C-alpha positions as CSV (number, residue, x, y, z in Angstrom):
1,M,74.2,-97.3,95.3
2,S,72.2,-98.8,98.1
3,G,73.7,-101.9,100.6
4,S,70.2,-103.2,99.6
5,G,71.4,-104.3,96.6
6,A,69.4,-102.8,93.9
7,A,70.2,-100.0,91.3
8,P,68.8,-95.9,91.3
9,A,66.2,-95.1,89.5
10,P,67.7,-93.5,86.1
11,H,67.4,-89.6,86.3
12,H,64.4,-89.2,83.5
13,V,62.4,-91.5,86.3
14,A,60.9,-90.1,88.8
15,A,60.1,-92.3,92.0
16,D,56.5,-92.2,93.1
17,R,56.1,-93.2,89.1
18,P,55.9,-96.9,87.7
19,P,59.0,-97.6,85.5
20,S,59.3,-98.4,81.5
21,A,57.9,-101.7,80.5
22,G,60.4,-103.0,78.8
23,L,61.5,-104.1,74.9
24,G,61.5,-107.6,75.2
25,R,58.0,-107.6,77.0
26,R,56.1,-105.2,74.3
27,M,57.1,-106.9,71.7
28,A,56.1,-109.7,73.1
29,C,52.8,-107.6,73.7
30,F,53.0,-106.4,69.8
31,V,53.1,-110.0,69.2
32,Y,50.3,-111.5,71.6
33,E,47.8,-108.7,70.2
34,G,48.7,-109.7,66.2
35,L,47.6,-113.3,68.2
36,L,44.0,-111.2,68.9
37,L,43.3,-109.3,66.4
38,F,43.9,-112.1,63.8
39,G,39.6,-112.7,65.1
40,V,39.3,-109.4,66.1
41,L,40.2,-108.2,62.2
42,M,38.1,-111.5,60.8
43,A,35.1,-111.4,62.9
44,A,35.0,-107.7,61.4
45,G,35.4,-109.0,57.7
46,L,32.6,-111.1,58.3
47,L,30.2,-108.8,59.4
48,Y,31.4,-106.5,56.7
49,S,31.2,-109.5,54.2
50,G,27.5,-109.8,55.4
51,L,26.8,-106.1,55.4
52,T,27.8,-105.2,52.3
53,G,27.2,-108.5,50.3
54,Q,31.4,-108.5,49.9
55,R,31.7,-111.9,48.1
56,H,35.5,-111.3,46.5
57,A,37.8,-110.0,48.5
58,M,39.6,-107.9,45.7
59,L,36.3,-106.3,45.0
60,G,34.9,-103.6,47.5
61,R,38.6,-104.3,49.1
62,H,39.3,-100.7,49.7
63,G,36.3,-100.0,52.3
64,L,37.1,-103.2,53.5
65,Q,40.6,-102.1,54.6
66,A,39.0,-98.4,56.4
67,F,36.4,-100.3,57.9
68,L,38.9,-102.6,60.1
69,F,41.0,-99.4,60.0
70,V,38.2,-98.0,61.8
71,V,37.7,-101.3,64.1
72,L,41.0,-101.0,64.8
73,G,40.9,-97.7,66.3
74,V,37.2,-98.1,68.2
75,Y,39.5,-101.6,69.5
76,F,42.5,-99.9,70.6
77,S,41.3,-96.4,71.8
78,W,38.5,-98.5,73.5
79,F,41.0,-100.2,75.7
80,W,43.4,-98.1,76.2
81,T,40.8,-94.7,77.6
82,H,39.0,-98.0,80.0
83,G,41.9,-99.1,82.2
84,G,44.9,-98.8,79.9
85,Q,45.1,-102.1,78.8
86,T,44.4,-104.4,76.4
87,V,44.3,-107.8,76.3
88,A,47.4,-108.9,75.8
89,M,48.6,-105.5,77.9
90,K,46.4,-107.3,80.9
91,A,48.8,-110.9,80.3
92,W,52.1,-108.8,80.3
93,R,51.5,-106.4,82.6
94,I,52.2,-103.1,80.5
95,R,49.5,-100.7,80.9
96,L,49.8,-96.8,78.9
97,L,49.8,-93.5,80.7
98,R,49.9,-90.7,80.2
99,T,53.9,-89.2,81.3
100,D,51.9,-87.3,84.3
101,G,50.7,-91.1,85.6
102,E,47.1,-89.9,84.8
103,P,44.7,-91.9,82.2
104,V,44.4,-91.3,78.9
105,G,41.2,-90.0,77.1
106,L,40.4,-89.9,74.0
107,V,42.0,-87.6,71.2
108,R,45.2,-89.0,72.8
109,A,43.9,-93.0,72.3
110,G,43.2,-91.9,68.5
111,A,46.4,-89.1,68.2
112,R,48.4,-92.8,69.7
113,Y,46.3,-94.9,67.5
114,A,46.6,-93.5,64.4
115,L,50.8,-92.4,64.6
116,S,51.8,-96.2,65.4
117,W,50.4,-97.2,62.2
118,L,54.4,-95.5,61.1
119,W,55.4,-99.4,62.9
120,F,54.0,-100.2,59.3
121,G,53.5,-97.4,57.2
122,P,57.0,-97.0,55.7
123,A,57.4,-100.3,55.5
124,L,53.3,-99.8,53.2
125,L,53.9,-97.4,51.6
126,M,57.5,-99.5,50.0
127,L,55.6,-102.3,49.1
128,W,53.4,-100.4,47.6
129,W,56.1,-98.5,45.7
130,G,57.5,-101.7,45.2
131,H,54.6,-103.7,43.8
132,A,55.1,-107.3,45.5
133,D,53.1,-109.6,45.6
134,A,55.1,-112.8,47.1
135,L,54.7,-113.0,50.6
136,G,58.8,-113.5,51.1
137,P,59.2,-110.1,50.7
138,I,56.0,-109.0,52.2
139,F,57.2,-110.6,55.5
140,A,60.8,-110.0,55.2
141,V,60.9,-106.4,54.3
142,L,57.0,-105.6,57.2
143,G,59.4,-108.1,59.6
144,A,62.3,-105.3,59.0
145,G,60.7,-102.4,59.5
146,V,58.7,-103.8,63.0
147,I,61.8,-104.2,64.6
148,G,64.2,-101.5,62.9
149,Y,60.6,-99.2,64.9
150,A,61.9,-100.5,68.1
151,A,65.4,-100.0,67.6
152,L,65.0,-96.1,67.5
153,T,63.3,-96.8,70.9
154,W,67.3,-96.5,72.1
155,L,67.5,-92.9,70.7
156,H,64.5,-91.9,73.5
157,A,65.4,-91.5,77.3
158,D,63.2,-93.2,78.7
159,R,63.0,-96.4,76.1
160,Q,59.3,-95.8,74.5
161,F,58.3,-96.1,71.2
162,W,58.0,-92.3,69.0
163,H,54.1,-91.8,69.1
164,D,54.3,-92.5,72.3
165,A,56.7,-89.6,72.3
166,V,54.4,-87.6,70.4
167,C,50.8,-88.1,72.3
168,G,52.9,-87.7,75.5
169,T,52.2,-91.4,76.2
170,R,54.5,-94.0,78.4
171,L,54.1,-98.0,78.4
172,V,54.7,-99.4,81.8
173,S,55.3,-102.5,84.3
174,W,51.9,-102.4,85.6
175,R,50.5,-105.4,88.7
176,P,47.2,-104.4,89.6
177,E,46.3,-104.9,93.6
178,V,46.5,-108.0,94.4
179,P,43.9,-108.0,97.2
180,L,45.3,-110.3,100.2
181,R,43.5,-113.4,101.3
182,A,42.1,-113.4,104.9
C-alpha cells in the first residue's frame, strides 16, 4: 500500500482505464432510468395508438409490444453511440465504453440492448408460463429476477453485468471535464 492512503487498483484494472462504476450506483441509475423510460414509453404508446387507431390496450397488444421494444432499442442505442450515456447515466456519472476504452458502435450497442433483456427475460418467461395476473406476484418475481441478475456481477472479475461481458463493454465511473472559470 502506498503512503497516500489510497488502495492500489485491482490487478484486472489498468491504471489508465476509468474505474468500474459501483453496483450501488449502477442500480440507482437503473431505477432512475426506469422512471425516465416511463415517460418515453407513454409517449411512444400514445404515438402508436394514434397511428394505428388502437383504442384498447389488449387489442393489438403484440404490435404495441414490438413497437415499444424497437423504441427502447433506438433510445438506448442512440444514447450509447452518442456519448455513451443516457440521461440517467449522466446524472449518476456512469458511461458505457468498450473494454478497450473506446466508444461503443451501433452493432455493439444493439447487441447490448438485446442481451440486456436478461434482466427481465427469465422472470417474464416464468410469469408467462405461470399465467400470473396479480400485481403482487408479478412485482415479486420481476424484483427477484433483477436482484438475482445484479448479484451475478460478483462472479465477474471486473464486477460487470453479464451482457456487458458478452458484448465487450464496461460501465465506468465518469466525470466530465469541467473547464475552470477565469
